[in-house]
N, CA and C atoms of all chains as a GROMACS GRO file, in nm:
protein
  654
    1MET      N    1  10.345   7.768  14.454
    1MET     CA    2  10.394   7.737  14.320
    1MET      C    3  10.381   7.865  14.232
    2LEU      N    4  10.491   7.906  14.174
    2LEU     CA    5  10.494   8.021  14.083
    2LEU      C    6  10.476   7.966  13.939
    3HIS      N    7  10.378   8.017  13.868
    3HIS     CA    8  10.352   7.973  13.732
    3HIS      C    9  10.412   8.072  13.633
    4LEU      N   10  10.491   8.020  13.542
    4LEU     CA   11  10.562   8.101  13.443
    4LEU      C   12  10.501   8.078  13.305
    5VAL      N   13  10.459   8.185  13.242
    5VAL     CA   14  10.398   8.174  13.112
    5VAL      C   15  10.471   8.260  13.009
    6ASN      N   16  10.525   8.199  12.908
    6ASN     CA   17  10.603   8.276  12.808
    6ASN      C   18  10.552   8.271  12.668
    7LYS      N   19  10.428   8.230  12.651
    7LYS     CA   20  10.367   8.227  12.518
    7LYS      C   21  10.251   8.324  12.510
    8SER      N   22  10.229   8.383  12.395
    8SER     CA   23  10.116   8.477  12.381
    8SER      C   24   9.986   8.399  12.402
    9PRO      N   25   9.894   8.458  12.478
    9PRO     CA   26   9.764   8.388  12.499
    9PRO      C   27   9.680   8.388  12.374
   10PHE      N   28   9.722   8.464  12.271
   10PHE     CA   29   9.648   8.467  12.147
   10PHE      C   30   9.699   8.359  12.048
   11ALA      N   31   9.808   8.294  12.084
   11ALA     CA   32   9.866   8.195  11.994
   11ALA      C   33   9.875   8.056  12.061
   12SER      N   34   9.859   8.049  12.188
   12SER     CA   35   9.889   7.926  12.258
   12SER      C   36   9.791   7.904  12.377
   13THR      N   37   9.780   7.781  12.417
   13THR     CA   38   9.694   7.753  12.531
   13THR      C   39   9.772   7.756  12.664
   14SER      N   40   9.897   7.806  12.662
   14SER     CA   41   9.979   7.804  12.783
   14SER      C   42   9.913   7.873  12.901
   15LEU      N   43   9.860   7.993  12.876
   15LEU     CA   44   9.800   8.068  12.990
   15LEU      C   45   9.672   7.993  13.038
   16GLU      N   46   9.596   7.949  12.941
   16GLU     CA   47   9.472   7.878  12.976
   16GLU      C   48   9.498   7.753  13.061
   17SER      N   49   9.597   7.678  13.021
   17SER     CA   50   9.634   7.556  13.094
   17SER      C   51   9.689   7.588  13.231
   18CYS      N   52   9.768   7.694  13.235
   18CYS     CA   53   9.821   7.740  13.366
   18CYS      C   54   9.708   7.771  13.460
   19LEU      N   55   9.609   7.846  13.407
   19LEU     CA   56   9.496   7.887  13.493
   19LEU      C   57   9.410   7.769  13.537
   20LYS      N   58   9.411   7.670  13.459
   20LYS     CA   59   9.330   7.551  13.488
   20LYS      C   60   9.385   7.481  13.612
   21PHE      N   61   9.518   7.479  13.623
   21PHE     CA   62   9.583   7.404  13.731
   21PHE      C   63   9.640   7.486  13.846
   22ALA      N   64   9.642   7.614  13.833
   22ALA     CA   65   9.700   7.699  13.938
   22ALA      C   66   9.605   7.701  14.056
   23THR      N   67   9.659   7.674  14.174
   23THR     CA   68   9.572   7.678  14.293
   23THR      C   69   9.559   7.823  14.342
   24LYS      N   70   9.451   7.845  14.415
   24LYS     CA   71   9.422   7.982  14.459
   24LYS      C   72   9.540   8.043  14.532
   25GLY      N   73   9.570   8.165  14.492
   25GLY     CA   74   9.684   8.234  14.558
   25GLY      C   75   9.813   8.221  14.490
   26ALA      N   76   9.828   8.126  14.400
   26ALA     CA   77   9.952   8.100  14.330
   26ALA      C   78   9.983   8.214  14.237
   27PRO      N   79  10.104   8.273  14.247
   27PRO     CA   80  10.137   8.383  14.160
   27PRO      C   81  10.165   8.339  14.015
   28ILE      N   82  10.133   8.428  13.920
   28ILE     CA   83  10.156   8.398  13.778
   28ILE      C   84  10.246   8.507  13.722
   29LEU      N   85  10.353   8.468  13.657
   29LEU     CA   86  10.441   8.561  13.596
   29LEU      C   87  10.440   8.549  13.443
   30LEU      N   88  10.407   8.656  13.376
   30LEU     CA   89  10.404   8.660  13.231
   30LEU      C   90  10.538   8.717  13.182
   31PHE      N   91  10.603   8.646  13.092
   31PHE     CA   92  10.727   8.700  13.036
   31PHE      C   93  10.738   8.656  12.889
   32GLU      N   94  10.845   8.706  12.825
   32GLU     CA   95  10.858   8.690  12.679
   32GLU      C   96  10.723   8.719  12.613
   33ASP      N   97  10.673   8.634  12.518
   33ASP     CA   98  10.545   8.667  12.453
   33ASP      C   99  10.426   8.655  12.547
   34GLY      N  100  10.444   8.599  12.664
   34GLY     CA  101  10.340   8.587  12.763
   34GLY      C  102  10.288   8.725  12.806
   35ILE      N  103  10.374   8.828  12.795
   35ILE     CA  104  10.333   8.961  12.841
   35ILE      C  105  10.217   9.020  12.761
   36TYR      N  106  10.191   8.969  12.640
   36TYR     CA  107  10.075   9.022  12.565
   36TYR      C  108   9.946   9.001  12.641
   37GLY      N  109   9.945   8.905  12.730
   37GLY     CA  110   9.829   8.884  12.817
   37GLY      C  111   9.807   8.997  12.919
   38ALA      N  112   9.914   9.070  12.942
   38ALA     CA  113   9.906   9.177  13.044
   38ALA      C  114   9.862   9.310  12.985
   39MET      N  115   9.862   9.320  12.852
   39MET     CA  116   9.833   9.444  12.784
   39MET      C  117   9.687   9.489  12.808
   40SER      N  118   9.673   9.614  12.831
   40SER     CA  119   9.543   9.675  12.855
   40SER      C  120   9.467   9.688  12.724
   41GLY      N  121   9.336   9.669  12.729
   41GLY     CA  122   9.249   9.692  12.614
   41GLY      C  123   9.235   9.572  12.522
   42THR      N  124   9.281   9.456  12.558
   42THR     CA  125   9.264   9.341  12.471
   42THR      C  126   9.137   9.267  12.509
   43ALA      N  127   9.105   9.169  12.427
   43ALA     CA  128   8.985   9.086  12.452
   43ALA      C  129   9.001   9.003  12.580
   44LEU      N  130   9.125   8.996  12.627
   44LEU     CA  131   9.147   8.912  12.747
   44LEU      C  132   9.145   8.991  12.879
   45GLU      N  133   9.133   9.122  12.865
   45GLU     CA  134   9.144   9.205  12.986
   45GLU      C  135   9.052   9.161  13.098
   46ALA      N  136   8.924   9.139  13.062
   46ALA     CA  137   8.826   9.104  13.165
   46ALA      C  138   8.866   8.971  13.233
   47LYS      N  139   8.913   8.880  13.151
   47LYS     CA  140   8.952   8.753  13.208
   47LYS      C  141   9.074   8.766  13.306
   48ILE      N  142   9.168   8.846  13.264
   48ILE     CA  143   9.288   8.864  13.350
   48ILE      C  144   9.247   8.936  13.481
   49LYS      N  145   9.153   9.027  13.468
   49LYS     CA  146   9.104   9.097  13.590
   49LYS      C  147   9.036   8.996  13.684
   50ASP      N  148   8.969   8.903  13.625
   50ASP     CA  149   8.903   8.796  13.701
   50ASP      C  150   9.007   8.707  13.769
   51VAL      N  151   9.110   8.677  13.691
   51VAL     CA  152   9.221   8.593  13.742
   51VAL      C  153   9.285   8.658  13.863
   52MET      N  154   9.295   8.789  13.859
   52MET     CA  155   9.365   8.864  13.966
   52MET      C  156   9.289   8.864  14.099
   53LYS      N  157   9.163   8.819  14.094
   53LYS     CA  158   9.088   8.802  14.220
   53LYS      C  159   9.149   8.687  14.300
   54ASP      N  160   9.208   8.591  14.230
   54ASP     CA  161   9.265   8.472  14.298
   54ASP      C  162   9.413   8.461  14.291
   55HIS      N  163   9.478   8.536  14.200
   55HIS     CA  164   9.623   8.523  14.182
   55HIS      C  165   9.689   8.656  14.160
   56PRO      N  166   9.803   8.678  14.226
   56PRO     CA  167   9.883   8.794  14.186
   56PRO      C  168   9.939   8.769  14.047
   57VAL      N  169   9.932   8.869  13.959
   57VAL     CA  170   9.981   8.852  13.822
   57VAL      C  171  10.096   8.955  13.799
   58TYR      N  172  10.208   8.902  13.754
   58TYR     CA  173  10.325   8.988  13.731
   58TYR      C  174  10.357   8.982  13.582
   59ALA      N  175  10.418   9.090  13.533
   59ALA     CA  176  10.463   9.091  13.393
   59ALA      C  177  10.608   9.146  13.394
   60LEU      N  178  10.694   9.084  13.315
   60LEU     CA  179  10.832   9.123  13.312
   60LEU      C  180  10.855   9.256  13.231
   61LYS      N  181  10.904   9.356  13.302
   61LYS     CA  182  10.921   9.489  13.246
   61LYS      C  183  11.003   9.492  13.118
   62GLU      N  184  11.114   9.421  13.120
   62GLU     CA  185  11.204   9.419  13.002
   62GLU      C  186  11.134   9.368  12.882
   63ASP      N  187  11.049   9.265  12.897
   63ASP     CA  188  10.976   9.211  12.781
   63ASP      C  189  10.861   9.302  12.738
   64LEU      N  190  10.802   9.375  12.832
   64LEU     CA  191  10.697   9.472  12.792
   64LEU      C  192  10.761   9.581  12.712
   65MET      N  193  10.875   9.632  12.760
   65MET     CA  194  10.943   9.740  12.690
   65MET      C  195  10.988   9.701  12.552
   66ALA      N  196  11.041   9.582  12.544
   66ALA     CA  197  11.092   9.532  12.415
   66ALA      C  198  10.980   9.522  12.310
   67ARG      N  199  10.858   9.501  12.360
   67ARG     CA  200  10.747   9.485  12.267
   67ARG      C  201  10.656   9.609  12.260
   68GLY      N  202  10.703   9.716  12.318
   68GLY     CA  203  10.631   9.843  12.309
   68GLY      C  204  10.497   9.844  12.380
   69ILE      N  205  10.485   9.764  12.485
   69ILE     CA  206  10.360   9.764  12.562
   69ILE      C  207  10.377   9.857  12.682
   70ASP      N  208  10.310   9.974  12.676
   70ASP     CA  209  10.329  10.077  12.777
   70ASP      C  210  10.223  10.065  12.888
   71VAL      N  211  10.104  10.022  12.850
   71VAL     CA  212   9.994  10.021  12.949
   71VAL      C  213   9.949   9.881  12.977
   72VAL      N  214   9.967   9.840  13.102
   72VAL     CA  215   9.922   9.708  13.141
   72VAL      C  216   9.791   9.719  13.214
   73ILE      N  217   9.720   9.607  13.222
   73ILE     CA  218   9.592   9.603  13.292
   73ILE      C  219   9.610   9.643  13.437
   74ASP      N  220   9.519   9.723  13.490
   74ASP     CA  221   9.524   9.765  13.628
   74ASP      C  222   9.535   9.648  13.718
   75GLY      N  223   9.635   9.652  13.805
   75GLY     CA  224   9.650   9.546  13.902
   75GLY      C  225   9.765   9.449  13.868
   76VAL      N  226   9.804   9.447  13.741
   76VAL     CA  227   9.918   9.367  13.700
   76VAL      C  228  10.046   9.436  13.754
   77LYS      N  229  10.128   9.359  13.822
   77LYS     CA  230  10.251   9.419  13.880
   77LYS      C  231  10.365   9.396  13.780
   78THR      N  232  10.431   9.507  13.741
   78THR     CA  233  10.549   9.489  13.655
   78THR      C  234  10.671   9.468  13.743
   79ILE      N  235  10.754   9.371  13.700
   79ILE     CA  236  10.878   9.348  13.774
   79ILE      C  237  10.994   9.341  13.677
   80ASP      N  238  11.115   9.366  13.727
   80ASP     CA  239  11.231   9.355  13.637
   80ASP      C  240  11.304   9.225  13.665
   81TYR      N  241  11.413   9.203  13.597
   81TYR     CA  242  11.484   9.075  13.612
   81TYR      C  243  11.520   9.040  13.757
   82PRO      N  244  11.576   9.137  13.832
   82PRO     CA  245  11.602   9.102  13.973
   82PRO      C  246  11.478   9.060  14.048
   83GLY      N  247  11.365   9.125  14.014
   83GLY     CA  248  11.237   9.088  14.075
   83GLY      C  249  11.195   8.947  14.038
   84PHE      N  250  11.219   8.911  13.912
   84PHE     CA  251  11.192   8.779  13.859
   84PHE      C  252  11.272   8.676  13.940
   85VAL      N  253  11.399   8.703  13.957
   85VAL     CA  254  11.489   8.611  14.032
   85VAL      C  255  11.439   8.594  14.175
   86GLU      N  256  11.397   8.708  14.234
   86GLU     CA  257  11.346   8.703  14.372
   86GLU      C  258  11.226   8.611  14.386
   87LEU      N  259  11.133   8.626  14.289
   87LEU     CA  260  11.012   8.545  14.289
   87LEU      C  261  11.047   8.393  14.277
   88VAL      N  262  11.139   8.368  14.184
   88VAL     CA  263  11.178   8.227  14.160
   88VAL      C  264  11.245   8.169  14.285
   89GLU      N  265  11.320   8.255  14.357
   89GLU     CA  266  11.385   8.209  14.480
   89GLU      C  267  11.283   8.171  14.587
   90ARG      N  268  11.172   8.238  14.586
   90ARG     CA  269  11.073   8.221  14.694
   90ARG      C  270  10.973   8.106  14.666
   91HIS      N  271  10.972   8.057  14.540
   91HIS     CA  272  10.867   7.960  14.503
   91HIS      C  273  10.927   7.841  14.430
   92LYS      N  274  10.855   7.731  14.436
   92LYS     CA  275  10.875   7.623  14.336
   92LYS      C  276  10.815   7.679  14.204
   93THR      N  277  10.856   7.632  14.092
   93THR     CA  278  10.803   7.686  13.968
   93THR      C  279  10.745   7.581  13.874
   94CYS      N  280  10.651   7.628  13.797
   94CYS     CA  281  10.593   7.547  13.692
   94CYS      C  282  10.587   7.628  13.565
   95THR      N  283  10.652   7.582  13.461
   95THR     CA  284  10.658   7.662  13.338
   95THR      C  285  10.559   7.610  13.234
   96TRP      N  286  10.485   7.704  13.177
   96TRP     CA  287  10.388   7.671  13.070
   96TRP      C  288  10.438   7.736  12.945
   97SER      N  289  10.508   7.655  12.865
   97SER     CA  290  10.570   7.711  12.742
   97SER      C  291  10.509   7.656  12.616
   98MET      N  292  11.770   6.471  15.584
   98MET     CA  293  11.690   6.509  15.467
   98MET      C  294  11.689   6.399  15.366
   99SER      N  295  11.573   6.372  15.311
   99SER     CA  296  11.560   6.265  15.212
   99SER      C  297  11.629   6.309  15.084
  100ASP      N  298  11.697   6.215  15.021
  100ASP     CA  299  11.760   6.251  14.892
  100ASP      C  300  11.673   6.207  14.773
  101VAL      N  301  11.552   6.172  14.806
  101VAL     CA  302  11.457   6.140  14.699
  101VAL      C  303  11.364   6.258  14.673
  102SER      N  304  11.363   6.307  14.553
  102SER     CA  305  11.276   6.418  14.518
  102SER      C  306  11.156   6.371  14.440
  103LYS      N  307  11.047   6.443  14.460
  103LYS     CA  308  10.929   6.416  14.381
  103LYS      C  309  10.938   6.501  14.253
  104ILE      N  310  10.953   6.433  14.140
  104ILE     CA  311  10.975   6.500  14.012
  104ILE      C  312  10.866   6.464  13.918
  105MET      N  313  10.797   6.567  13.868
  105MET     CA  314  10.693   6.542  13.771
  105MET      C  315  10.725   6.598  13.633
  106PHE      N  316  10.715   6.513  13.534
  106PHE     CA  317  10.732   6.559  13.396
  106PHE      C  318  10.594   6.592  13.341
  107VAL      N  319  10.580   6.713  13.296
  107VAL     CA  320  10.451   6.759  13.241
  107VAL      C  321  10.463   6.759  13.089
  108MET      N  322  10.401   6.663  13.025
  108MET     CA  323  10.406   6.648  12.882
  108MET      C  324  10.288   6.721  12.818
  109ARG      N  325  10.318   6.831  12.747
  109ARG     CA  326  10.209   6.913  12.696
  109ARG      C  327  10.210   6.927  12.545
  110LYS      N  328  10.306   6.863  12.477
  110LYS     CA  329  10.315   6.881  12.332
  110LYS      C  330  10.288   6.751  12.258
  111ALA      N  331  10.234   6.768  12.138
  111ALA     CA  332  10.214   6.652  12.050
  111ALA      C  333  10.349   6.598  12.004
  112PRO      N  334  10.353   6.467  11.974
  112PRO     CA  335  10.482   6.399  11.961
  112PRO      C  336  10.573   6.428  11.841
  113TYR      N  337  10.515   6.439  11.719
  113TYR     CA  338  10.608   6.439  11.602
  113TYR      C  339  10.622   6.572  11.532
  114GLY      N  340  10.552   6.673  11.580
  114GLY     CA  341  10.565   6.804  11.519
  114GLY      C  342  10.685   6.882  11.573
  115THR      N  343  10.714   6.859  11.699
  115THR     CA  344  10.829   6.923  11.762
  115THR      C  345  10.906   6.817  11.839
  116ILE      N  346  11.021   6.854  11.890
  116ILE     CA  347  11.110   6.760  11.958
  116ILE      C  348  11.077   6.745  12.108
  117TYR      N  349  10.989   6.828  12.159
  117TYR     CA  350  10.965   6.830  12.304
  117TYR      C  351  10.930   6.697  12.365
  118SER      N  352  10.832   6.629  12.305
  118SER     CA  353  10.786   6.507  12.364
  118SER      C  354  10.894   6.397  12.368
  119PHE      N  355  10.970   6.387  12.260
  119PHE     CA  356  11.079   6.293  12.250
  119PHE      C  357  11.186   6.325  12.356
  120GLU      N  358  11.222   6.451  12.364
  120GLU     CA  359  11.324   6.487  12.461
  120GLU      C  360  11.273   6.467  12.603
  121GLY      N  361  11.148   6.491  12.625
  121GLY     CA  362  11.090   6.466  12.755
  121GLY      C  363  11.104   6.321  12.792
  122LEU      N  364  11.068   6.233  12.700
  122LEU     CA  365  11.077   6.092  12.725
  122LEU      C  366  11.224   6.049  12.756
  123GLU      N  367  11.315   6.102  12.676
  123GLU     CA  368  11.459   6.073  12.697
  123GLU      C  369  11.502   6.112  12.836
  124THR      N  370  11.456   6.230  12.875
  124THR     CA  371  11.494   6.283  13.009
  124THR      C  372  11.435   6.196  13.122
  125VAL      N  373  11.310   6.153  13.100
  125VAL     CA  374  11.248   6.067  13.198
  125VAL      C  375  11.327   5.937  13.214
  126LEU      N  376  11.370   5.883  13.100
  126LEU     CA  377  11.443   5.760  13.106
  126LEU      C  378  11.578   5.775  13.177
  127ILE      N  379  11.642   5.886  13.154
  127ILE     CA  380  11.768   5.916  13.228
  127ILE      C  381  11.739   5.926  13.377
  128MET      N  382  11.633   5.997  13.407
  128MET     CA  383  11.596   6.020  13.549
  128MET      C  384  11.568   5.888  13.618
  129GLY      N  385  11.521   5.793  13.540
  129GLY     CA  386  11.491   5.660  13.596
  129GLY      C  387  11.609   5.595  13.661
  130ALA      N  388  11.731   5.636  13.624
  130ALA     CA  389  11.854   5.578  13.680
  130ALA      C  390  11.885   5.633  13.817
  131TYR      N  391  11.816   5.743  13.857
  131TYR     CA  392  11.856   5.812  13.978
  131TYR      C  393  11.768   5.780  14.100
  132GLU      N  394  11.680   5.681  14.083
  132GLU     CA  395  11.594   5.640  14.194
  132GLU      C  396  11.520   5.754  14.262
  133GLN      N  397  11.461   5.838  14.182
  133GLN     CA  398  11.381   5.950  14.234
  133GLN      C  399  11.231   5.907  14.221
  134ASP      N  400  11.148   5.988  14.286
  134ASP     CA  401  11.005   5.963  14.280
  134ASP      C  402  10.951   6.034  14.155
  135VAL      N  403  10.958   5.967  14.040
  135VAL     CA  404  10.929   6.029  13.912
  135VAL      C  405  10.783   6.000  13.869
  136SER      N  406  10.714   6.099  13.821
  136SER     CA  407  10.584   6.077  13.765
  136SER      C  408  10.571   6.154  13.632
  137LEU      N  409  10.476   6.111  13.550
  137LEU     CA  410  10.450   6.177  13.422
  137LEU      C  411  10.309   6.217  13.414
  138LEU      N  412  10.285   6.343  13.372
  138LEU     CA  413  10.150   6.390  13.349
  138LEU      C  414  10.131   6.428  13.205
  139PHE      N  415  10.027   6.375  13.147
  139PHE     CA  416   9.994   6.405  13.008
  139PHE      C  417   9.880   6.504  13.006
  140VAL      N  418   9.905   6.621  12.947
  140VAL     CA  419   9.805   6.724  12.949
  140VAL      C  420   9.807   6.796  12.812
  141ASP      N  421   9.699   6.862  12.776
  141ASP     CA  422   9.688   6.927  12.644
  141ASP      C  423   9.732   6.828  12.536
  142ASP      N  424   9.805   6.876  12.435
  142ASP     CA  425   9.840   6.788  12.324
  142ASP      C  426   9.940   6.679  12.366
  143GLY      N  427   9.990   6.687  12.489
  143GLY     CA  428  10.080   6.581  12.537
  143GLY      C  429  10.012   6.447  12.540
  144VAL      N  430   9.881   6.444  12.543
  144VAL     CA  431   9.806   6.315  12.545
  144VAL      C  432   9.830   6.238  12.413
  145TYR      N  433   9.863   6.311  12.309
  145TYR     CA  434   9.886   6.244  12.178
  145TYR      C  435  10.015   6.159  12.179
  146SER      N  436  10.105   6.190  12.274
  146SER     CA  437  10.234   6.119  12.278
  146SER      C  438  10.212   5.969  12.305
  147ILE      N  439  10.104   5.935  12.370
  147ILE     CA  440  10.086   5.795  12.408
  147ILE      C  441   9.974   5.729  12.327
  148LYS      N  442   9.938   5.794  12.215
  148LYS     CA  443   9.836   5.739  12.122
  148LYS      C  444   9.886   5.608  12.062
  149LYS      N  445   9.797   5.512  12.066
  149LYS     CA  446   9.827   5.382  11.999
  149LYS      C  447   9.836   5.391  11.848
  150GLY      N  448   9.901   5.301  11.786
  150GLY     CA  449   9.891   5.288  11.642
  150GLY      C  450   9.975   5.385  11.562
  151THR      N  451  10.071   5.453  11.625
  151THR     CA  452  10.155   5.548  11.551
  151THR      C  453  10.249   5.475  11.458
  152ASP      N  454  10.263   5.522  11.338
  152ASP     CA  455  10.355   5.462  11.238
  152ASP      C  456  10.428   5.577  11.174
  153THR      N  457  10.553   5.600  11.209
  153THR     CA  458  10.627   5.714  11.158
  153THR      C  459  10.714   5.677  11.036
  154THR      N  460  10.695   5.553  10.986
  154THR     CA  461  10.774   5.512  10.872
  154THR      C  462  10.772   5.613  10.757
  155PRO      N  463  10.654   5.662  10.717
  155PRO     CA  464  10.652   5.758  10.608
  155PRO      C  465  10.734   5.885  10.636
  156LEU      N  466  10.745   5.920  10.764
  156LEU     CA  467  10.820   6.043  10.799
  156LEU      C  468  10.967   6.016  10.810
  157GLY      N  469  11.006   5.884  10.822
  157GLY     CA  470  11.147   5.854  10.834
  157GLY      C  471  11.206   5.896  10.968
  158ILE      N  472  11.122   5.906  11.068
  158ILE     CA  473  11.174   5.936  11.202
  158ILE      C  474  11.135   5.828  11.301
  159LYS      N  475  11.207   5.828  11.411
  159LYS     CA  476  11.187   5.723  11.512
  159LYS      C  477  11.045   5.731  11.571
  160ASN      N  478  10.984   5.616  11.579
  160ASN     CA  479  10.850   5.608  11.646
  160ASN      C  480  10.874   5.581  11.795
  161PHE      N  481  10.870   5.684  11.873
  161PHE     CA  482  10.902   5.663  12.017
  161PHE      C  483  10.780   5.641  12.106
  162SER      N  484  10.659   5.650  12.049
  162SER     CA  485  10.541   5.636  12.132
  162SER      C  486  10.540   5.503  12.210
  163PRO      N  487  10.576   5.390  12.142
  163PRO     CA  488  10.577   5.260  12.218
  163PRO      C  489  10.675   5.258  12.333
  164THR      N  490  10.778   5.349  12.326
  164THR     CA  491  10.879   5.350  12.431
  164THR      C  492  10.820   5.386  12.569
  165PHE      N  493  10.708   5.457  12.567
  165PHE     CA  494  10.643   5.489  12.698
  165PHE      C  495  10.611   5.361  12.777
  166ARG      N  496  10.599   5.251  12.704
  166ARG     CA  497  10.566   5.126  12.772
  166ARG      C  498  10.681   5.072  12.857
  167VAL      N  499  10.803   5.110  12.823
  167VAL     CA  500  10.919   5.056  12.899
  167VAL      C  501  10.942   5.131  13.031
  168LEU      N  502  10.869   5.239  13.053
  168LEU     CA  503  10.893   5.317  13.175
  168LEU      C  504  10.874   5.232  13.302
  169GLU      N  505  10.780   5.138  13.296
  169GLU     CA  506  10.754   5.050  13.406
  169GLU      C  507  10.882   4.976  13.446
  170GLY      N  508  10.960   4.938  13.347
  170GLY     CA  509  11.086   4.868  13.373
  170GLY      C  510  11.191   4.954  13.440
  171TYR      N  511  11.166   5.083  13.437
  171TYR     CA  512  11.257   5.176  13.506
  171TYR      C  513  11.195   5.218  13.641
  172ASP      N  514  11.097   5.143  13.686
  172ASP     CA  515  11.025   5.180  13.811
  172ASP      C  516  10.953   5.314  13.804
  173ILE      N  517  10.921   5.355  13.684
  173ILE     CA  518  10.838   5.477  13.669
  173ILE      C  519  10.696   5.430  13.636
  174GLU      N  520  10.617   5.427  13.742
  174GLU     CA  521  10.481   5.368  13.726
  174GLU      C  522  10.372   5.472  13.744
  175LYS      N  523  10.410   5.592  13.783
  175LYS     CA  524  10.306   5.692  13.807
  175LYS      C  525  10.282   5.775  13.680
  176LEU      N  526  10.182   5.732  13.607
  176LEU     CA  527  10.146   5.800  13.486
  176LEU      C  528  10.003   5.859  13.507
  177TYR      N  529   9.988   5.986  13.479
  177TYR     CA  530   9.859   6.052  13.497
  177TYR      C  531   9.818   6.123  13.369
  178ILE      N  532   9.687   6.133  13.349
  178ILE     CA  533   9.639   6.207  13.233
  178ILE      C  534   9.522   6.296  13.274
  179ASP      N  535   9.523   6.415  13.213
  179ASP     CA  536   9.415   6.511  13.240
  179ASP      C  537   9.288   6.470  13.165
  180LYS      N  538   9.181   6.449  13.243
  180LYS     CA  539   9.058   6.402  13.185
  180LYS      C  540   9.008   6.490  13.074
  181GLU      N  541   9.008   6.620  13.104
  181GLU     CA  542   8.957   6.717  13.007
  181GLU      C  543   9.034   6.714  12.875
  182SER      N  544   9.166   6.707  12.886
  182SER     CA  545   9.252   6.705  12.765
  182SER      C  546   9.218   6.581  12.682
  183MET      N  547   9.200   6.470  12.750
  183MET     CA  548   9.168   6.341  12.684
  183MET      C  549   9.029   6.348  12.620
  184ASP      N  550   8.930   6.386  12.701
  184ASP     CA  551   8.792   6.393  12.653
  184ASP      C  552   8.779   6.487  12.533
  185SER      N  553   8.839   6.602  12.546
  185SER     CA  554   8.815   6.706  12.443
  185SER      C  555   8.879   6.664  12.310
  186ARG      N  556   8.974   6.573  12.316
  186ARG     CA  557   9.035   6.525  12.193
  186ARG      C  558   8.973   6.393  12.143
  187GLY      N  559   8.862   6.359  12.201
  187GLY     CA  560   8.790   6.240  12.158
  187GLY      C  561   8.865   6.110  12.185
  188LEU      N  562   8.952   6.109  12.287
  188LEU     CA  563   9.029   5.990  12.319
  188LEU      C  564   8.976   5.926  12.447
  189THR      N  565   8.999   5.794  12.456
  189THR     CA  566   8.969   5.721  12.578
  189THR      C  567   9.089   5.641  12.616
  190LEU      N  568   9.086   5.578  12.735
  190LEU     CA  569   9.200   5.498  12.781
  190LEU      C  570   9.236   5.386  12.682
  191ASP      N  571   9.137   5.339  12.603
  191ASP     CA  572   9.167   5.233  12.505
  191ASP      C  573   9.258   5.283  12.393
  192ASP      N  574   9.272   5.412  12.377
  192ASP     CA  575   9.353   5.468  12.270
  192ASP      C  576   9.502   5.478  12.300
  193PHE      N  577   9.540   5.439  12.421
  193PHE     CA  578   9.679   5.466  12.462
  193PHE      C  579   9.765   5.339  12.478
  194VAL      N  580   9.894   5.358  12.455
  194VAL     CA  581   9.987   5.247  12.468
  194VAL      C  582  10.017   5.212  12.614
  195VAL      N  583   9.983   5.304  12.705
  195VAL     CA  584   9.998   5.277  12.848
  195VAL      C  585   9.867   5.308  12.918
  196GLU      N  586   9.859   5.280  13.045
  196GLU     CA  587   9.733   5.304  13.120
  196GLU      C  588   9.752   5.408  13.225
  197PRO      N  589   9.746   5.534  13.188
  197PRO     CA  590   9.759   5.638  13.290
  197PRO      C  591   9.638   5.645  13.380
  198GLU      N  592   9.657   5.700  13.499
  198GLU     CA  593   9.546   5.721  13.588
  198GLU      C  594   9.477   5.854  13.544
  199VAL      N  595   9.347   5.848  13.530
  199VAL     CA  596   9.273   5.969  13.485
  199VAL      C  597   9.240   6.060  13.600
  200LEU      N  598   9.282   6.184  13.593
  200LEU     CA  599   9.260   6.280  13.703
  200LEU      C  600   9.189   6.404  13.649
  201ASP      N  601   9.110   6.466  13.740
  201ASP     CA  602   9.048   6.591  13.699
  201ASP      C  603   9.141   6.708  13.742
  202LYS      N  604   9.104   6.828  13.706
  202LYS     CA  605   9.198   6.941  13.724
  202LYS      C  606   9.229   6.970  13.870
  203GLU      N  607   9.135   6.944  13.957
  203GLU     CA  608   9.158   6.970  14.096
  203GLU      C  609   9.266   6.870  14.152
  204GLN      N  610   9.249   6.741  14.112
  204GLN     CA  611   9.345   6.641  14.154
  204GLN      C  612   9.483   6.671  14.101
  205ILE      N  613   9.486   6.717  13.976
  205ILE     CA  614   9.617   6.750  13.913
  205ILE      C  615   9.684   6.869  13.984
  206ALA      N  616   9.602   6.969  14.011
  206ALA     CA  617   9.657   7.089  14.081
  206ALA      C  618   9.718   7.048  14.212
  207LYS      N  619   9.651   6.961  14.285
  207LYS     CA  620   9.702   6.916  14.417
  207LYS      C  621   9.831   6.840  14.398
  208LEU      N  622   9.831   6.749  14.304
  208LEU     CA  623   9.949   6.667  14.276
  208LEU      C  624  10.072   6.752  14.238
  209MET      N  625  10.045   6.855  14.162
  209MET     CA  626  10.153   6.947  14.119
  209MET      C  627  10.213   7.016  14.238
  210GLU      N  628  10.124   7.060  14.327
  210GLU     CA  629  10.173   7.131  14.449
  210GLU      C  630  10.259   7.039  14.534
  211GLU      N  631  10.234   6.911  14.529
  211GLU     CA  632  10.310   6.819  14.615
  211GLU      C  633  10.451   6.787  14.561
  212GLN      N  634  10.479   6.828  14.434
  212GLN     CA  635  10.607   6.796  14.373
  212GLN      C  636  10.717   6.887  14.425
  213ASP      N  637  10.840   6.834  14.425
  213ASP     CA  638  10.953   6.917  14.448
  213ASP      C  639  10.995   6.993  14.322
  214VAL      N  640  10.986   6.924  14.212
  214VAL     CA  641  11.028   6.982  14.083
  214VAL      C  642  10.928   6.942  13.973
  215LEU      N  643  10.901   7.040  13.886
  215LEU     CA  644  10.818   7.011  13.766
  215LEU      C  645  10.903   7.038  13.644
  216PHE      N  646  10.907   6.942  13.554
  216PHE     CA  647  10.977   6.957  13.429
  216PHE      C  648  10.877   6.965  13.315
  217PRO      N  649  10.864   7.078  13.252
  217PRO     CA  650  10.769   7.090  13.139
  217PRO      C  651  10.830   7.043  13.009
  218PHE      N  652  10.759   6.968  12.933
  218PHE     CA  653  10.802   6.933  12.796
  218PHE      C  654  10.688   6.949  12.696
   0.00000   0.00000   0.00000
């Protein structure tokens, strides 16, 4: 199951709820305002690093660029729209909006 | 191949502040006509959708909370609620218009994995 999160973790419980129910190994893709969770140097960085022990974490490049986020947390994989489509093709999805 | 899919509606929003919960319910009712294996999960503020005693008269909008009770008539009997979401909001099963099965996060995670499709609302 691919988990899609499009809300800022500073404004919404979307990411938190996603993490509560995501089974080990399930990939998590941050997009739209969800990408703020991937930014380096935030209060959430340690938590995201912890999450990456159990889940691959992706962030959508186009949304990072649009929001001026240049540096993502080490280990977060940036993907573009074709990469997004590829991930969605390979998994069932659950959206946390 | 079976033409019955396991479809879970994940209700995560409170009912009258946004349109999500109402639209979710409408979609569930439509889905009821297709003889699919439909279930509903109430999580986060979605648990407020089935709160008893709602009166939207002052707001002048439709009170759809009691409509969750008709789901049974559409053969949609699988209703689940996240224990933590319910407990943290000070609610118990007595507070709801329907009787969802109370599940913990591990049970919910497993159930979600078993679905063919998840519809978030």
